[in-house]
C-alpha positions, 0 to 999 in steps of 0.5 A: 271081740275078734279072736285070732289063733295062730299055730307055729310048727304044730297042728291044732285040732278042732277040740283045741280051737274050741277049748281056746274059744270057750276060755276066751268067751269067759273074758267077757264077764269083766265088762272090759272093751276087749277089741281083739285077742291074738293067740299064738301057739308054738312048738318048742324044744321042750313042749309048747308055748302059748301066748295071749295078746289081749288088746283092751280099748283105752288101756295097755295090752295084756300079754300072757306067755306060758311055757309047758310040756303039755298043750292043754296044760299050757292053755289052761295056765295061760287062760288062768293068768289072763283071767287074773290080769283082766280081773285086776284091770277091771277092779282098777277101772271100777275103783278109779273110775267111780266118779268122772268129771261129767258126773260131778255137780256144779254148785253155784255160790 
């Protein structure tokens, strides 16, 4: 999993980068084939915007955008929303992919 953090018009501290890195590590528990995560943090007129673009192999990307006045609050809310979306995707994959064509047994009549 490749993590890229970009900041626009804002300076990120090492603590903020570690906070994002630790939160993204929790995404691994869903056993999805996450190829890359792009995190964009931008300053706005009223606060900040945090965007996660999570690319999952064999699925549409999960894009989460969160606006807030506080940077840490925006990161936490975006991570929470991304966790919920990844959990739903994991449940969909597990429930629909219970049996594949390869696993079916051929019965000769």
